[in-house]
Each structure stands twice: as C-alpha cells, then as structure tokens.
N, CA, C and O atoms as a MOPAC input file, in Angstrom:
PM7 MOZYME 1SCF
protein

 N    -86.00400 1    28.85600 1     2.11000 1
 C    -87.08500 1    28.09400 1     2.71700 1
 C    -86.96200 1    26.63000 1     2.30200 1
 O    -87.08100 1    26.33100 1     1.11400 1
 N    -86.73400 1    25.73600 1     3.20700 1
 C    -86.53500 1    24.33600 1     2.84200 1
 C    -87.82700 1    23.64500 1     2.38900 1
 O    -87.76300 1    22.59400 1     1.75200 1
 N    -88.99800 1    24.21300 1     2.70400 1
 C    -90.24000 1    23.58400 1     2.29500 1
 C    -90.43100 1    23.62700 1     0.78100 1
 O    -91.16700 1    22.81100 1     0.22700 1
 N    -89.78700 1    24.55300 1     0.12100 1
 C    -89.96000 1    24.69000 1    -1.32100 1
 C    -89.02700 1    23.78600 1    -2.10500 1
 O    -89.14900 1    23.70300 1    -3.32700 1
 N    -88.10800 1    23.11300 1    -1.45200 1
 C    -87.21200 1    22.19200 1    -2.14300 1
 C    -87.94600 1    20.85600 1    -2.32800 1
 O    -88.19300 1    20.15700 1    -1.34500 1
 N    -88.30300 1    20.48600 1    -3.57600 1
 C    -89.12200 1    19.29100 1    -3.78400 1
 C    -88.34700 1    17.98000 1    -3.75400 1
 O    -88.96000 1    16.91300 1    -3.77900 1
 N    -87.04600 1    18.02500 1    -3.70100 1
 C    -86.26900 1    16.79900 1    -3.82600 1
 C    -86.55900 1    15.77200 1    -2.73700 1
 O    -86.88200 1    14.63600 1    -3.08400 1
 N    -86.46900 1    16.08400 1    -1.45000 1
 C    -86.73600 1    15.02600 1    -0.46800 1
 C    -88.21700 1    14.63700 1    -0.43300 1
 O    -88.53400 1    13.46800 1    -0.21200 1
 N    -89.12000 1    15.58300 1    -0.64300 1
 C    -90.54400 1    15.27600 1    -0.54300 1
 C    -91.01900 1    14.43500 1    -1.71100 1
 O    -91.89700 1    13.58800 1    -1.55100 1
 N    -90.44600 1    14.66000 1    -2.88200 1
 C    -90.82100 1    13.84800 1    -4.04100 1
 C    -90.35000 1    12.40900 1    -3.84900 1
 O    -91.05700 1    11.47300 1    -4.22300 1
 N    -89.16800 1    12.22300 1    -3.27200 1
 C    -88.67800 1    10.86700 1    -3.00900 1
 C    -89.54600 1    10.17500 1    -1.97100 1
 O    -89.82500 1     8.98300 1    -2.09500 1
 N    -89.97300 1    10.90200 1    -0.95500 1
 C    -90.85400 1    10.32900 1     0.05600 1
 C    -92.19400 1     9.96000 1    -0.57100 1
 O    -92.74600 1     8.90500 1    -0.25700 1
 N    -92.71800 1    10.79000 1    -1.43300 1
 C    -93.98000 1    10.50800 1    -2.10800 1
 C    -93.87000 1     9.25300 1    -2.96700 1
 O    -94.74600 1     8.38900 1    -2.91300 1
 N    -92.81800 1     9.14500 1    -3.74800 1
 C    -92.63700 1     7.97400 1    -4.61200 1
 C    -92.45500 1     6.70900 1    -3.77500 1
 O    -93.01700 1     5.66600 1    -4.11100 1
 N    -91.69100 1     6.78200 1    -2.70700 1
 C    -91.47300 1     5.60500 1    -1.86700 1
 C    -92.75400 1     5.17800 1    -1.16900 1
 O    -93.03200 1     3.98400 1    -1.05900 1
 N    -93.54000 1     6.14200 1    -0.69400 1
 C    -94.79700 1     5.77900 1    -0.02700 1
 C    -95.77500 1     5.14500 1    -1.01400 1
 O    -96.47500 1     4.20000 1    -0.65300 1
 N    -95.84000 1     5.64200 1    -2.24900 1
 C    -96.70800 1     5.00900 1    -3.25100 1
 C    -96.19100 1     3.63300 1    -3.62600 1
 O    -96.98200 1     2.73100 1    -3.90300 1
 N    -94.90200 1     3.46000 1    -3.63800 1
 C    -94.33400 1     2.13600 1    -3.90300 1
 C    -94.76400 1     1.15400 1    -2.81800 1
 O    -95.10900 1     0.01000 1    -3.11300 1
 N    -94.74300 1     1.59600 1    -1.57600 1
 C    -95.18100 1     0.74000 1    -0.47600 1
 C    -96.65700 1     0.42400 1    -0.61900 1
 O    -97.05200 1    -0.73500 1    -0.49500 1
 N    -97.48100 1     1.43000 1    -0.87700 1
 C    -98.92100 1     1.21400 1    -0.97500 1
 C    -99.30300 1     0.32900 1    -2.15900 1
 O   -100.23300 1    -0.46900 1    -2.04700 1
 N    -98.61700 1     0.45000 1    -3.27400 1
 C    -99.01800 1    -0.27800 1    -4.47400 1
 C    -98.31300 1    -1.61400 1    -4.66300 1
 O    -98.83200 1    -2.47200 1    -5.37800 1
 N    -97.17500 1    -1.81800 1    -4.06200 1
 C    -96.42500 1    -3.04800 1    -4.31000 1
 C    -96.34200 1    -3.97200 1    -3.11200 1
 O    -96.27500 1    -5.18900 1    -3.28900 1
 N    -96.34500 1    -3.44700 1    -1.91900 1
 C    -96.13000 1    -4.29600 1    -0.74600 1
 C    -97.44400 1    -4.60700 1    -0.02800 1
 O    -97.67700 1    -5.75500 1     0.35000 1
 N    -98.29000 1    -3.62400 1     0.16300 1
 C    -99.50100 1    -3.82800 1     0.96100 1
 C   -100.55600 1    -4.69300 1     0.25000 1
 O   -101.10700 1    -5.57400 1     0.91100 1
 N   -100.88400 1    -4.51400 1    -1.04600 1
 C   -101.94500 1    -5.34100 1    -1.65600 1
 C   -101.70200 1    -6.84100 1    -1.59800 1
 O   -102.64900 1    -7.56600 1    -1.29400 1
 N   -100.51300 1    -7.36400 1    -1.86400 1
 C   -100.35400 1    -8.82000 1    -1.72200 1
 C   -100.58200 1    -9.30200 1    -0.29400 1
 O   -101.10800 1   -10.39600 1    -0.09000 1
 N   -100.19700 1    -8.50600 1     0.68700 1
 C   -100.42300 1    -8.90300 1     2.07400 1
 C   -101.91900 1    -8.93100 1     2.39000 1
 O   -102.38600 1    -9.82200 1     3.09900 1
 N   -102.65900 1    -7.97400 1     1.87300 1
 C   -104.09600 1    -7.94200 1     2.11700 1
 C   -104.79000 1    -9.07800 1     1.36700 1
 O   -105.68800 1    -9.71800 1     1.91400 1
 N   -104.38700 1    -9.33300 1     0.13200 1
 C   -105.03500 1   -10.38000 1    -0.66000 1
 C   -104.69000 1   -11.77500 1    -0.14800 1
 O   -105.43600 1   -12.71800 1    -0.41000 1
 N   -103.59600 1   -11.93000 1     0.56500 1
 C   -103.21800 1   -13.23800 1     1.10300 1
 C   -103.94100 1   -13.55200 1     2.40300 1
 O   -103.80200 1   -14.64700 1     2.94800 1
 N   -104.71100 1   -12.59100 1     2.89900 1
 C   -105.42300 1   -12.80400 1     4.15400 1
 C   -106.51600 1   -13.85300 1     3.96900 1
 O   -107.27500 1   -13.80300 1     3.00000 1
 N   -106.59300 1   -14.78600 1     4.88300 1
 C   -107.64200 1   -15.79500 1     4.83300 1
 C   -108.49700 1   -15.68500 1     6.09000 1
 O   -108.00500 1   -15.35100 1     7.16800 1
 N   -109.76000 1   -15.96700 1     5.93300 1
 C   -110.68400 1   -15.92600 1     7.05300 1
 C   -110.66000 1   -17.27100 1     7.75600 1
 O   -110.45100 1   -18.29400 1     7.10500 1
 N   -110.86800 1   -17.29900 1     9.05500 1
 C   -110.84000 1   -18.57500 1     9.76200 1
 C   -111.97700 1   -19.50800 1     9.34700 1
 O   -111.80700 1   -20.72700 1     9.32800 1
 N   -113.11900 1   -18.94500 1     9.01900 1
 C   -114.24600 1   -19.76200 1     8.57400 1
 C   -114.72800 1   -19.23300 1     7.23300 1
 O   -115.12900 1   -18.07400 1     7.12200 1
 N   -114.68600 1   -20.07200 1     6.23200 1
 C   -115.18300 1   -19.66700 1     4.92900 1
 C   -116.70800 1   -19.65800 1     4.95500 1
 O   -117.31400 1   -20.52700 1     5.58100 1
 N   -117.33800 1   -18.69700 1     4.29100 1
 C   -118.80000 1   -18.67100 1     4.29900 1
 C   -119.36600 1   -19.85300 1     3.51600 1
 O   -118.81000 1   -20.25900 1     2.49600 1
 N   -120.46700 1   -20.39400 1     4.00100 1
 C   -121.10500 1   -21.52000 1     3.32800 1
 C   -122.26800 1   -21.00900 1     2.48900 1
 O   -122.92700 1   -20.03000 1     2.84000 1
 N   -122.50100 1   -21.68100 1     1.39400 1
 C   -123.61100 1   -21.30300 1     0.53100 1
 C   -124.91100 1   -21.81800 1     1.12900 1
 O   -124.98700 1   -22.94500 1     1.61900 1
 N   -125.92400 1   -20.97400 1     1.08100 1
 C   -127.22100 1   -21.39500 1     1.59300 1
 C   -128.06900 1   -21.87600 1     0.43100 1
 O   -127.88200 1   -21.45200 1    -0.71000 1
 N   -128.99900 1   -22.76200 1     0.73100 1
 C   -129.84000 1   -23.30500 1    -0.31500 1
 C   -130.78200 1   -22.22800 1    -0.83800 1
 O   -131.11200 1   -21.27300 1    -0.13400 1
 N   -131.21000 1   -22.40100 1    -2.09600 1
 C   -132.08600 1   -21.42800 1    -2.71500 1
 C   -133.52700 1   -21.58900 1    -2.24200 1
 O   -134.33600 1   -20.67700 1    -2.41500 1
 N   -133.85600 1   -22.72100 1    -1.65200 1
 C   -135.21800 1   -22.94900 1    -1.17800 1
 C   -135.44300 1   -22.18800 1     0.11800 1
 O   -134.58400 1   -22.15100 1     0.99900 1
 N   -136.61500 1   -21.58400 1     0.21000 1
 C   -136.94900 1   -20.87300 1     1.43300 1
 C   -137.49100 1   -21.88500 1     2.43900 1
 O   -138.27300 1   -22.76200 1     2.07100 1
 N   -137.09500 1   -21.77900 1     3.67800 1
 C   -137.64900 1   -22.70200 1     4.66800 1
 C   -139.12200 1   -22.38500 1     4.92400 1
 O   -139.52900 1   -21.22400 1     4.96200 1
 N   -139.89700 1   -23.43400 1     5.09700 1
 C   -141.31900 1   -23.22600 1     5.35900 1
 C   -141.50100 1   -22.82300 1     6.81600 1
 O   -141.00100 1   -23.47200 1     7.73500 1
 N   -142.22100 1   -21.75100 1     6.99000 1
 C   -142.45800 1   -21.25400 1     8.34400 1
 C   -143.93300 1   -21.39100 1     8.67400 1
 O   -144.78900 1   -21.31700 1     7.79300 1
 N   -144.21200 1   -21.58600 1     9.91300 1
 C   -145.58800 1   -21.67600 1    10.37000 1
 C   -145.94300 1   -20.40700 1    11.11500 1
 O   -145.10900 1   -19.81200 1    11.79700 1
 N   -147.19200 1   -20.00400 1    10.97200 1
 C   -147.60700 1   -18.80100 1    11.70200 1
 C   -147.78400 1   -19.14200 1    13.17700 1
 O   -148.08100 1   -20.27900 1    13.54400 1
 N   -147.59800 1   -18.15400 1    13.98400 1
 C   -147.71200 1   -18.36500 1    15.41300 1
 C   -149.17800 1   -18.38500 1    15.82000 1
 O   -150.00600 1   -17.69000 1    15.23200 1
 N   -149.47900 1   -19.16400 1    16.80100 1
 C   -150.82700 1   -19.11900 1    17.38300 1
 C   -150.72200 1   -18.36700 1    18.69600 1
 O   -150.18000 1   -18.86200 1    19.68400 1
 N   -151.25400 1   -17.16300 1    18.67400 1
 C   -151.16600 1   -16.32000 1    19.85300 1
 C   -152.22400 1   -16.74500 1    20.85100 1
 O   -153.37000 1   -16.94100 1    20.44800 1
 N   -151.91200 1   -16.90100 1    22.12800 1
 C   -152.87500 1   -17.37100 1    23.11700 1
 C   -154.00000 1   -16.37600 1    23.39600 1
 O   -155.06000 1   -16.78400 1    23.87000 1
 N   -153.80500 1   -15.09200 1    23.12000 1
 C   -154.84800 1   -14.10900 1    23.45600 1
 C   -155.74900 1   -13.80700 1    22.28400 1
 O   -156.57000 1   -12.89500 1    22.38000 1
 N   -155.63800 1   -14.52900 1    21.17500 1
 C   -156.53400 1   -14.29400 1    20.04100 1
 C   -157.48300 1   -15.42700 1    19.86300 1
 O   -158.31300 1   -15.40000 1    18.95400 1

C-alpha cells in the first residue's frame, strides 16, 4: 500500500510548512494600504438636538 510509505508525504509536509512560515509572512507583512488611517481627535463633536416639526 503506497499510502503507508511516509517518505514522500513527510517531504511534502515539510516543504509546505517551509512555504507557509518562510515565504508567505514577509509578503503579507510587506502589504501596504492605499490610504493610511488617520487619527481622530479625542474631543467629541458637539451635536445639537433636532427640532421635530410635529412636536
């Protein structure tokens, strides 16, 4: 039964983990967003209550 021979599957497992741990993270971390988020001020804007015409 060839499924019980671990030699090719172990090599595939090691190579796939090598790809996931060594190649993909730098590519993901190098990703930049087109617009960087801006910091909002800590002050809350003053809001006015609405004047409803039917009240």
